[in-house]
C-alpha positions as CSV (number, residue, x, y, z in Angstrom):
1,M,-28.4,-51.5,-70.1
2,P,-30.2,-51.6,-66.8
3,R,-29.7,-48.9,-64.3
4,G,-26.7,-49.5,-62.0
5,S,-24.8,-51.6,-64.5
6,S,-21.4,-50.4,-65.6
7,H,-19.1,-50.6,-68.6
8,Q,-16.0,-52.8,-68.2
9,Y,-12.9,-51.4,-69.6
10,A,-9.1,-51.4,-69.1
11,L,-7.4,-48.5,-67.4
12,S,-5.3,-46.5,-69.8
13,D,-3.6,-43.1,-69.8
14,D,-4.8,-42.4,-73.3
15,E,-7.9,-40.3,-73.7
16,P,-10.9,-42.5,-74.8
17,E,-12.1,-42.2,-78.3
18,R,-14.9,-39.7,-78.6
19,V,-18.0,-40.7,-80.6
20,P,-18.9,-37.6,-82.7
21,V,-22.2,-36.1,-81.7
22,S,-23.5,-33.2,-83.7
23,E,-26.2,-30.6,-83.1
24,P,-29.6,-30.9,-84.7
25,S,-29.5,-29.5,-88.2
26,A,-32.9,-27.7,-88.0
27,V,-35.6,-26.4,-85.7
28,L,-38.4,-28.9,-85.8
29,D,-42.1,-28.5,-85.2
30,E,-43.8,-30.8,-82.8
31,E,-45.8,-32.3,-85.7
32,D,-42.8,-33.1,-87.9
33,E,-42.0,-36.8,-88.3
34,V,-38.3,-37.4,-88.1
35,E,-36.6,-40.5,-89.4
36,L,-33.8,-41.2,-87.0
37,P,-30.6,-42.9,-88.3
38,C,-29.9,-46.4,-87.4
39,F,-28.7,-46.8,-83.8
40,Y,-25.9,-49.2,-84.8
41,C,-24.6,-48.0,-88.1
42,G,-25.7,-44.3,-88.3
43,R,-27.4,-44.7,-91.8
44,N,-31.0,-44.2,-92.7
45,H,-32.3,-47.5,-94.1
46,G,-36.0,-47.3,-93.1
47,D,-37.5,-50.4,-91.7
48,D,-34.9,-52.8,-93.1
49,S,-33.1,-54.7,-90.5
50,C,-29.5,-53.7,-89.8
51,K,-27.0,-56.4,-90.6
52,E,-24.6,-54.8,-88.1
53,A,-27.3,-54.9,-85.4
54,E,-27.7,-58.6,-86.1
55,G,-24.0,-59.2,-85.7
56,K,-23.8,-57.0,-82.6
57,V,-21.1,-54.9,-84.3
58,Y,-20.9,-51.4,-82.7
59,P,-19.5,-48.2,-84.3
60,G,-15.8,-48.0,-83.6
61,E,-15.3,-51.8,-83.2
62,E,-13.2,-53.9,-85.5
63,G,-15.4,-55.1,-88.4
64,H,-17.6,-52.1,-88.5
65,Q,-18.0,-50.7,-92.0
66,S,-19.8,-47.5,-91.5
67,S,-19.1,-44.9,-94.2
68,G,-18.4,-42.1,-91.8
69,S,-19.4,-40.4,-88.6
70,R,-22.9,-40.2,-87.5
71,P,-24.9,-37.7,-89.6
72,S,-26.2,-34.4,-88.2
73,G,-29.3,-34.8,-86.0
74,T,-28.5,-38.3,-84.6
75,G,-29.7,-39.2,-81.2
76,R,-32.8,-37.8,-79.7
77,T,-34.5,-34.9,-81.2
78,S,-37.0,-32.5,-79.8
79,A,-39.2,-29.6,-80.8
80,T,-37.9,-26.1,-79.8
81,S,-39.6,-22.7,-80.1
82,N,-38.4,-19.8,-82.2
83,Q,-36.6,-17.4,-79.9
84,D,-35.4,-14.9,-82.6
85,E,-38.2,-12.3,-82.2
86,Q,-38.3,-11.8,-78.4
87,M,-35.2,-10.2,-76.8
88,T,-34.9,-11.4,-73.3
89,D,-32.8,-9.9,-70.5
90,A,-30.4,-12.8,-70.7
91,E,-29.8,-12.0,-74.4
92,Y,-29.2,-8.4,-73.6
93,E,-26.8,-9.2,-70.9
94,G,-25.0,-11.6,-73.2
95,E,-24.5,-8.7,-75.6
96,E,-23.1,-6.6,-72.9
97,G,-20.5,-9.2,-72.0
98,E,-19.8,-11.2,-68.8
99,G,-17.6,-8.6,-67.2
100,D,-15.3,-9.3,-64.3
101,G,-17.9,-9.9,-61.7
102,Q,-20.1,-12.6,-60.4
103,D,-23.1,-13.7,-62.5
104,V,-26.0,-14.0,-60.2
105,D,-29.1,-15.9,-61.4
106,M,-32.0,-13.4,-61.7
107,T,-34.6,-16.2,-61.8
108,D,-35.4,-18.4,-58.9
109,A,-33.0,-21.2,-58.2
110,S,-31.8,-23.9,-58.4
111,D,-31.1,-23.7,-61.4
112,D,-30.6,-20.8,-63.8
113,E,-31.2,-18.7,-66.8
114,Y,-34.2,-16.5,-67.9
115,V,-36.5,-18.2,-70.3
116,E,-39.4,-16.6,-72.0
117,E,-42.9,-18.0,-71.5
118,G,-43.8,-20.6,-74.1
119,E,-40.3,-22.0,-74.3
120,E,-39.3,-25.3,-72.7
121,E,-36.3,-26.3,-70.8
122,Y,-34.6,-29.7,-71.2
123,E,-32.7,-31.7,-68.7
124,E,-29.3,-32.9,-69.7
125,G,-29.3,-36.3,-71.4
126,D,-33.1,-36.2,-71.9
127,A,-35.2,-34.7,-74.6
128,T,-38.3,-34.6,-72.5
129,P,-39.6,-31.2,-71.4
130,I,-39.2,-30.7,-67.7
131,G,-41.8,-28.0,-67.5
132,P,-43.0,-24.8,-69.1
133,A,-40.6,-21.9,-69.1
134,G,-41.0,-19.4,-66.4
135,H,-41.1,-22.1,-63.7
136,E,-37.9,-22.1,-61.8
137,E,-35.4,-24.8,-62.6
138,E,-34.0,-26.7,-59.7
139,E,-30.5,-25.7,-59.0
140,E,-27.9,-28.4,-59.2
141,E,-29.7,-31.0,-57.2
142,Y,-26.7,-33.3,-56.9
143,Y,-28.1,-35.6,-54.4
144,E,-30.1,-37.9,-56.6
145,E,-29.1,-39.8,-59.6
146,D,-30.7,-39.4,-63.0
147,E,-32.7,-42.6,-63.6
148,D,-32.0,-42.6,-67.3
149,Q,-28.2,-42.5,-66.8
150,E,-25.8,-45.4,-66.2
151,Q,-22.7,-45.7,-64.2
152,V,-19.2,-46.1,-65.6
153,S,-16.4,-47.7,-63.7
154,D,-12.6,-47.6,-64.1
155,V,-12.0,-51.3,-64.7
156,D,-11.9,-51.0,-68.5
157,M,-11.0,-48.0,-70.6
158,G,-12.1,-49.1,-74.1
159,T,-14.1,-47.3,-76.7
160,P,-17.5,-46.0,-75.3
161,R,-20.4,-48.1,-76.6
162,P,-23.9,-46.9,-77.0
163,T,-26.7,-49.1,-75.6
164,E,-30.4,-49.2,-76.0
165,S,-30.9,-47.6,-72.5
166,T,-28.2,-45.0,-73.1
167,P,-28.2,-43.9,-76.7
168,Y,-26.3,-40.9,-77.9
169,T,-27.9,-38.5,-75.4
170,G,-26.3,-35.1,-75.7
171,S,-26.0,-32.2,-73.4
172,T,-28.6,-29.4,-73.6
173,S,-28.8,-27.8,-77.0
174,Q,-28.5,-24.5,-75.3
175,H,-24.9,-25.2,-74.4
176,G,-23.9,-27.6,-77.2
177,H,-21.7,-29.7,-74.8
178,E,-20.3,-33.1,-75.3
179,S,-22.7,-36.0,-74.6
180,W,-22.6,-37.6,-71.2
181,S,-22.2,-41.0,-73.0
182,T,-18.7,-40.0,-73.9
183,F,-17.9,-37.2,-71.4
184,K,-18.3,-39.5,-68.4
185,Y,-15.0,-41.2,-69.3
186,K,-13.2,-37.9,-69.0
187,V,-14.8,-37.3,-65.6
188,L,-13.6,-40.7,-64.5
189,K,-10.1,-40.1,-65.6
190,Q,-10.1,-36.7,-63.8
191,A,-11.3,-38.5,-60.6
192,R,-8.4,-41.0,-60.9
193,V,-6.0,-38.0,-61.0
194,H,-7.2,-36.8,-57.6
195,F,-8.0,-40.0,-55.7
196,E,-5.4,-42.7,-55.3
197,V,-7.6,-45.2,-53.6
198,D,-7.9,-49.0,-53.5
199,G,-11.1,-50.1,-55.1
200,C,-13.3,-49.3,-58.1
201,L,-14.3,-45.7,-58.9
202,T,-17.5,-45.1,-60.7
203,T,-19.3,-42.0,-61.9
204,S,-22.9,-41.2,-62.5
205,H,-24.7,-38.3,-64.1
206,L,-26.8,-36.0,-61.9
207,S,-29.2,-33.3,-62.8
208,G,-27.5,-29.9,-62.9
209,G,-28.3,-26.3,-63.7
210,S,-27.4,-24.0,-66.6
211,Y,-24.2,-22.8,-64.9
212,N,-22.7,-26.2,-64.0
213,R,-22.7,-29.9,-65.1
214,V,-22.8,-32.1,-62.1
215,A,-21.7,-35.8,-61.6
216,S,-21.3,-38.2,-58.7
217,I,-18.1,-40.1,-58.0
218,E,-18.5,-43.4,-56.1
219,L,-15.9,-45.7,-54.5
220,N,-16.9,-49.3,-54.6
221,G,-20.5,-48.2,-55.3
222,V,-20.7,-45.8,-52.3
223,P,-21.2,-42.1,-53.2
224,K,-18.3,-40.2,-51.9
225,W,-17.8,-37.0,-54.0
226,I,-19.5,-34.5,-56.3
227,I,-17.8,-32.9,-59.2
228,R,-19.2,-29.6,-60.6
229,L,-17.9,-28.5,-64.0
230,S,-18.4,-25.0,-65.4
231,R,-20.6,-24.8,-68.5
232,K,-19.8,-21.3,-69.5
233,E,-16.6,-19.9,-71.0
234,G,-15.3,-17.0,-69.0
235,K,-17.5,-17.7,-65.9
236,D,-15.8,-16.5,-62.7
237,F,-15.3,-19.9,-61.1
238,L,-13.5,-18.2,-58.2
239,A,-16.8,-16.6,-57.2
240,D,-18.2,-20.1,-56.5
241,L,-15.2,-21.2,-54.4
242,A,-14.8,-18.2,-52.1
243,P,-18.1,-18.7,-50.1
244,L,-17.4,-22.4,-49.6
245,F,-13.8,-21.7,-48.4
246,F,-15.2,-19.0,-46.1
247,L,-17.9,-21.3,-44.6
248,E,-15.4,-24.0,-43.9
249,K,-12.9,-21.8,-42.3
250,H,-15.1,-19.5,-40.2
251,T,-18.3,-21.4,-39.5
252,T,-19.8,-24.7,-38.6
253,I,-22.7,-24.3,-41.0
254,P,-23.3,-27.7,-42.8
255,A,-22.2,-26.8,-46.3
256,P,-20.3,-28.9,-48.9
257,R,-16.5,-29.0,-48.4
258,V,-14.2,-28.5,-51.4
259,V,-11.4,-31.1,-51.7
260,A,-10.0,-30.3,-55.2
261,W,-10.4,-27.7,-57.9
262,D,-9.0,-26.2,-61.1
263,T,-10.2,-22.7,-62.0
264,E,-8.7,-22.7,-65.5
265,G,-9.3,-26.3,-66.8
266,E,-6.5,-26.1,-69.3
267,G,-4.6,-29.4,-69.5
268,T,-7.2,-31.3,-67.4
269,C,-9.0,-34.4,-68.5
270,V,-12.4,-32.6,-68.5
271,E,-11.0,-29.5,-70.3
272,R,-12.9,-27.0,-68.2
273,P,-12.9,-25.4,-64.7
274,F,-14.2,-27.8,-62.0
275,M,-14.4,-28.4,-58.3
276,I,-14.7,-31.6,-56.4
277,M,-16.6,-31.6,-53.1
278,K,-17.4,-34.2,-50.4
279,R,-20.8,-35.5,-50.9
280,L,-23.4,-34.7,-48.3
281,N,-25.5,-37.8,-47.6
282,G,-29.2,-37.7,-47.1
283,D,-32.6,-37.2,-48.7
284,C,-33.6,-34.0,-50.4
285,L,-36.5,-32.3,-48.7
286,N,-38.0,-31.6,-52.1
287,R,-39.6,-34.1,-54.5
288,G,-42.1,-35.3,-52.0
289,N,-39.5,-36.8,-49.6
290,Y,-40.3,-34.4,-46.8
291,G,-44.0,-35.2,-46.8
292,T,-43.8,-39.0,-47.4
293,R,-40.5,-40.3,-46.0
294,F,-40.0,-38.1,-43.0
295,D,-41.7,-39.0,-39.7
296,P,-42.7,-36.1,-37.4
297,E,-39.6,-36.6,-35.2
298,Y,-37.3,-36.2,-38.3
299,K,-39.2,-33.0,-39.4
300,D,-38.8,-31.6,-35.9
301,Q,-35.1,-32.3,-36.0
302,V,-34.8,-30.6,-39.5
303,A,-36.5,-27.5,-38.1
304,R,-34.2,-27.5,-35.0
305,E,-31.0,-27.9,-37.1
306,L,-32.1,-25.3,-39.7
307,G,-32.9,-22.9,-36.9
308,L,-29.4,-23.3,-35.4
309,A,-27.9,-22.7,-38.9
310,Y,-29.9,-19.4,-39.2
311,R,-28.7,-18.4,-35.7
312,E,-25.1,-18.9,-36.8
313,M,-25.7,-17.0,-40.1
314,L,-27.0,-14.0,-38.1
315,A,-23.9,-14.3,-35.8
316,T,-21.6,-14.2,-38.9
317,K,-21.5,-10.4,-39.4
318,S,-19.5,-8.1,-41.7
319,S,-18.9,-4.4,-41.5
320,R,-19.3,-4.3,-45.3
321,A,-22.3,-5.4,-47.4
322,G,-21.3,-7.3,-50.5
323,V,-20.0,-10.6,-51.9
324,M,-17.3,-12.9,-50.6
325,V,-14.3,-13.0,-53.0
326,F,-10.6,-13.8,-53.0
327,P,-8.3,-10.7,-52.7
328,P,-7.4,-9.0,-56.0
329,G,-4.3,-10.6,-57.5
330,V,-4.6,-13.8,-55.6
331,E,-4.3,-16.8,-57.9
332,L,-5.5,-20.2,-56.7
333,E,-3.2,-22.9,-57.8
334,A,-4.9,-26.1,-58.9
335,S,-5.2,-28.5,-56.1
336,R,-5.3,-32.3,-56.4
337,N,-6.6,-33.3,-53.1
338,N,-6.8,-32.2,-49.4
339,P,-6.1,-28.5,-50.3
340,S,-5.0,-25.9,-47.9
341,K,-7.8,-23.5,-47.0
342,D,-5.4,-20.7,-45.9
343,Y,-6.5,-18.5,-48.8
344,P,-8.0,-15.3,-47.4
345,V,-11.6,-14.3,-48.3
346,W,-12.5,-10.7,-48.5
347,V,-15.7,-8.8,-49.1
348,A,-16.3,-6.8,-52.3
349,P,-19.1,-4.2,-52.6
350,F,-21.9,-4.4,-55.1
351,C,-21.5,-2.7,-58.4
352,P,-23.6,0.6,-58.5
353,H,-24.7,-0.2,-62.1
354,W,-25.6,-3.8,-61.7
355,G,-26.5,-4.3,-58.1
356,L,-26.5,-8.0,-57.0
357,K,-25.5,-9.1,-60.5
358,R,-21.9,-7.7,-60.3
359,Y,-19.4,-6.8,-57.7
360,L,-16.3,-4.6,-57.6
361,R,-13.4,-7.0,-57.2
362,Y,-10.7,-4.3,-56.9
363,E,-12.5,-2.5,-54.1
364,A,-12.6,-5.7,-52.0
365,R,-11.4,-5.4,-48.4
366,P,-10.6,-7.9,-45.7
367,W,-13.6,-9.4,-43.9
368,D,-14.2,-7.5,-40.7
369,P,-16.8,-8.9,-38.3
370,H,-16.2,-6.5,-35.5
371,S,-16.3,-2.9,-36.9
372,P,-19.5,-1.0,-37.3
373,P,-21.2,-1.0,-40.7
374,E,-19.4,1.1,-43.4
375,Q,-22.7,2.2,-44.8
376,P,-26.1,2.7,-43.2
377,P,-28.5,-0.1,-44.3
378,V,-30.9,2.2,-46.1
379,Q,-28.0,3.4,-48.3
380,V,-27.1,-0.2,-49.2
381,L,-30.7,-1.1,-50.0
382,K,-31.4,2.1,-52.0
383,S,-28.2,1.5,-54.0
384,L,-29.4,-2.0,-55.0
385,F,-32.8,-0.7,-56.3
386,D,-31.2,2.2,-58.1
387,A,-28.7,-0.1,-59.8
388,M,-31.6,-2.3,-61.0
389,S,-33.4,0.8,-62.3
390,R,-30.3,1.8,-64.3
391,S,-30.0,-1.7,-65.8
392,A,-33.7,-1.6,-66.9
393,T,-33.2,1.9,-68.3
394,A,-30.2,0.8,-70.3
395,R,-32.2,-2.1,-71.8
396,L,-35.1,0.2,-72.6
397,A,-32.7,2.6,-74.4
398,K,-31.3,-0.3,-76.4
399,I,-34.8,-1.3,-77.6
400,E,-35.7,2.2,-78.6
401,R,-32.3,2.7,-80.3
402,D,-32.6,-0.5,-82.3
403,Y,-36.2,-0.4,-83.2
404,G,-37.4,3.2,-82.9
405,Y,-40.7,4.7,-81.8
406,D,-42.4,4.4,-85.2
407,K,-42.3,0.7,-85.4
408,D,-44.4,-0.2,-82.3
409,E,-47.5,-1.1,-84.4
410,V,-45.6,-3.5,-86.6
411,R,-43.5,-4.9,-83.8
412,D,-46.1,-5.7,-81.1
413,D,-43.7,-7.9,-79.2
414,K,-41.1,-5.1,-78.8
415,A,-43.9,-2.7,-77.8
416,K,-44.9,-5.2,-75.1
417,R,-41.3,-5.5,-74.0
418,R,-41.0,-1.7,-73.8
419,K,-44.1,-1.5,-71.6
420,E,-42.7,-4.1,-69.3
421,L,-39.4,-2.3,-69.0
422,K,-41.1,1.0,-68.2
423,D,-43.2,-0.7,-65.5
424,E,-40.0,-2.4,-64.1
425,I,-38.3,1.0,-63.9
426,D,-41.3,2.4,-62.0
427,L,-41.2,-0.4,-59.6
428,W,-37.5,0.0,-58.8
429,T,-38.1,3.7,-58.3
430,F,-41.0,3.0,-55.9
431,F,-39.0,0.5,-53.9
432,S,-36.0,2.9,-53.5
433,G,-38.4,5.6,-52.3
434,A,-40.1,3.1,-49.9
435,M,-36.7,2.5,-48.3
436,G,-36.5,6.2,-47.5
437,Q,-39.9,6.1,-46.0
438,M,-39.0,3.1,-43.8
439,E,-35.9,5.0,-42.7
440,Q,-38.2,7.8,-41.5
441,L,-40.0,5.3,-39.4
442,G,-36.7,4.4,-37.7
443,V,-36.7,0.7,-38.8
444,F,-33.2,1.0,-40.3
445,P,-30.9,2.3,-37.6
446,A,-27.5,3.3,-38.8
447,D,-25.7,0.7,-36.8
448,M,-27.8,-2.3,-38.1
449,P,-25.2,-4.9,-38.9
450,N,-24.8,-6.9,-42.1
451,A,-25.2,-10.7,-41.7
452,L,-24.6,-13.7,-43.9
453,Y,-27.6,-14.4,-46.2
454,H,-28.4,-17.5,-48.3
455,S,-30.7,-16.3,-51.1
456,D,-32.3,-19.6,-51.9
457,M,-33.1,-21.5,-48.6
458,A,-35.8,-23.6,-50.2
459,K,-36.4,-27.3,-49.6
460,R,-34.7,-28.3,-52.8
461,N,-31.4,-27.0,-51.3
462,L,-31.8,-28.9,-48.0
463,I,-31.0,-32.5,-47.4
464,Y,-31.2,-34.6,-44.2
465,D,-29.4,-37.8,-43.3
466,R,-31.9,-39.7,-41.1
467,K,-29.1,-42.1,-40.1
468,Q,-27.7,-39.2,-37.9
469,Y,-30.9,-39.0,-35.9
470,P,-31.0,-38.3,-33.0
471,N,-27.4,-37.9,-31.8
472,G,-25.7,-36.5,-35.0
473,R,-26.0,-33.5,-37.2
474,G,-27.8,-34.7,-40.3
475,L,-28.8,-31.4,-42.1
476,G,-26.9,-30.2,-45.2
477,I,-27.4,-26.9,-47.0
478,L,-26.6,-26.6,-50.7
479,D,-26.2,-23.9,-53.3
480,W,-24.1,-21.2,-51.7
481,D,-23.2,-19.6,-55.0
482,D,-25.5,-16.6,-54.4
483,C,-24.9,-15.7,-50.8
484,Y,-24.2,-12.2,-49.6
485,F,-23.6,-10.0,-46.6
486,L,-26.7,-7.8,-46.3
487,P,-28.5,-5.9,-43.5
488,I,-29.4,-8.5,-40.9
489,F,-33.2,-8.4,-41.4
490,V,-32.9,-9.7,-44.9
491,A,-31.7,-13.1,-43.6
492,C,-34.7,-13.6,-41.4
493,R,-37.3,-14.8,-44.0
494,P,-39.0,-17.7,-42.3
495,P,-38.8,-21.1,-44.1
496,A,-42.6,-21.5,-43.7
497,E,-42.8,-24.5,-46.1
498,L,-41.0,-26.6,-43.4
499,W,-44.1,-26.5,-41.2
500,S,-46.9,-25.7,-43.7
501,N,-47.5,-27.9,-46.7
502,E,-49.6,-25.2,-48.3
503,I,-46.7,-22.8,-48.7
504,S,-44.0,-22.9,-51.5
505,Q,-40.9,-20.9,-50.6
506,D,-40.4,-19.9,-54.3
507,Y,-43.8,-18.2,-54.6
508,Y,-44.3,-17.1,-51.0
509,I,-44.8,-13.4,-50.5
510,E,-44.7,-12.6,-46.8
511,C,-46.7,-9.5,-46.8
512,L,-49.4,-10.8,-49.2
513,D,-49.8,-14.5,-48.3
514,P,-50.9,-14.8,-44.7
515,E,-49.8,-18.0,-43.1
516,P,-52.6,-20.6,-43.2
517,E,-54.0,-21.9,-39.9
518,L,-51.6,-24.4,-38.5
519,T,-52.3,-27.7,-36.8
520,D,-51.0,-28.3,-33.4
521,E,-48.2,-30.4,-34.8
522,E,-47.2,-27.7,-37.4
523,Q,-47.3,-25.0,-34.7
524,A,-45.1,-27.0,-32.5
525,R,-42.6,-27.5,-35.3
526,K,-42.6,-23.7,-36.0
527,D,-41.9,-23.1,-32.3
528,I,-39.0,-25.5,-32.4
529,F,-37.5,-23.6,-35.3
530,F,-37.9,-20.1,-33.8
531,E,-36.5,-21.3,-30.5
532,A,-33.4,-22.6,-32.2
533,A,-33.0,-19.5,-34.4
534,G,-33.0,-17.2,-31.4
535,P,-34.7,-14.0,-30.3
536,E,-32.8,-11.8,-32.8
537,Y,-34.1,-13.8,-35.7
538,A,-37.7,-13.7,-34.3
539,K,-37.5,-9.9,-33.9
540,Y,-36.9,-9.3,-37.6
541,A,-38.9,-12.2,-38.9
542,N,-42.3,-11.3,-37.4
543,D,-42.3,-7.5,-38.0
544,E,-44.6,-6.5,-40.8
545,V,-42.4,-3.6,-42.0
546,Y,-39.4,-5.9,-42.4
547,Q,-41.6,-8.4,-44.2
548,V,-42.5,-5.8,-46.8
549,A,-38.8,-4.8,-47.1
550,R,-37.7,-8.4,-47.6
551,D,-40.3,-8.9,-50.3
552,M,-39.1,-5.8,-52.1
553,L,-35.5,-7.0,-51.9
554,R,-36.6,-10.5,-53.1
555,C,-37.8,-8.8,-56.3
556,C,-34.3,-7.5,-56.7
557,I,-32.8,-11.0,-56.3
558,L,-35.3,-12.7,-58.6
559,G,-35.6,-9.9,-61.1
560,L,-38.7,-8.4,-62.7
561,N,-38.1,-9.7,-66.2
562,Q,-41.4,-11.6,-66.2
563,R,-44.8,-10.1,-66.2
564,S,-46.0,-12.5,-63.5
565,R,-43.3,-11.2,-61.1
566,Q,-44.2,-7.6,-61.9
567,E,-47.8,-8.3,-61.0
568,K,-46.7,-9.6,-57.6
569,A,-44.4,-6.6,-57.2
570,F,-47.3,-4.2,-57.8
571,R,-49.2,-6.0,-55.1
572,V,-46.3,-5.4,-52.7
573,T,-46.4,-1.7,-53.5
574,E,-50.1,-1.5,-52.7
575,Q,-49.5,-3.3,-49.5
576,W,-46.8,-0.8,-48.5
577,K,-49.0,2.2,-49.5
578,K,-51.6,1.0,-47.0
579,Q,-49.1,0.5,-44.2
580,W,-47.4,3.8,-44.9
581,A,-50.8,5.6,-44.8
582,G,-51.5,4.0,-41.5
583,Y,-48.2,5.0,-40.0
584,C,-48.7,8.6,-41.2
585,A,-52.2,8.7,-39.7
586,N,-51.0,7.3,-36.3
587,P,-47.4,8.2,-35.8
588,G,-45.6,7.2,-32.7
589,P,-43.6,9.5,-30.4
590,E,-41.7,12.1,-32.5
591,G,-43.1,10.4,-35.6
592,E,-41.1,7.2,-35.1
593,Y,-42.3,3.8,-35.9
594,E,-43.7,1.7,-33.0
595,E,-43.9,-2.1,-33.1
């Protein structure tokens, strides 16, 4: 079926019949030739023509004489790599349990789980590799439709039919979820529960991450809403709602607005937790749009509006460093539409054993933007690095307990992993000590405030609606799942890729990668951004010591569970050693740091 076409079916309150889709029965090598079952009848009959195909009889229709459900392995197949030998951080954390806190992605956005090198990730509904593992998956880019997916409307609610353009495409094998070819009908029924509108509702599959499935909901063909559905059982869905409620109630930052949700999912059409948000219109700045579709005046306006957003983030302060949560004991009732945002949002401190990966819900306190900081900034930063060190130490102890010292030679992969964990522990220890040295230089005054920080302000999470230019506000900022209150300098990492095409925000290390020489146009755009962001932002953004400190903390956010990241972290340590030696050789008055 061509893109943009839709199934026609009659509205019914009954749940649509589900076409069984099973998991692949074996791990296949790339060279293996796989005989796929017939698309129409589900049987293997070689090159013989299918009588049912000739008569256009689909499975589930009257007259279809298939002997049973589709056999295991139907649909698209793909080669996967053997993951049994290498224990990843994600596997270790899975054994430890999800806990009561927020799961923070320890890779780079956008997307979502740690994947060992050599493995491949697969987009939902597509068996084509999207890139080698180790490259960051794009987080929930719910602004562009998947070209291989079709829309489904609410005109007819009959049995789902496979087509040549949309065969039995399943969800990622990693999660084993229901195929979009049947799941989309449940999404549409859920949308009808929330929106009593005149017109035709349609739904389209969008690319998502490993934490959430994402779909678009359109009214008469116009995109209106986004629905995010939790992939993982036991995931703290409240942790995703709290920041969005906070932003809508206390700021004017252009973030998605939640209109409906269910944090349990029991008894719903989609059978899992979900939230529905108003769709932010515009073009994503990623995927080449920024360089090819945006004229200079649009780029200047993006820089100006993003600078204003940073200014407001710095103005949104908190006496406590931590994560935005709902108060302990508060239960959010499922909301159908136009919900009340009167739920209070508190701030919970980071867990001393997990750092940014967990928070202490039952030590949460009301958000206080006026009182002085509860903890000196150096104490907050050192506690995060110490927590990461404890986590790596626990993983190292598990390897040594399970495999012993005498098996290194026969288990080279485990020996390699042990070496990486020891290096990781050394790096966290160095970073914690460096925070103490910076405190001696006076760069972390005790009254330094905590400000709102978005941990993944990359172009893939920025969209701009050019129709709003020049009189409206067209910028939209996505992916607020991992935002925190941290010492204010952390939020001042310049988005250099907005004015330099040679810089990628994902791999940009401030203290190691000097900004390339800018053209007059690029320099003017940078000046526009800094003028909009304000003098407080410029103070922390341009200082070399704060740049190194941000790079160290970015290692904490991304994690050091890949060798390539450890190599960059070691380069950061060498850079700080040089700076520290210079400050010790030429101290300022009373040994304090001078800008």
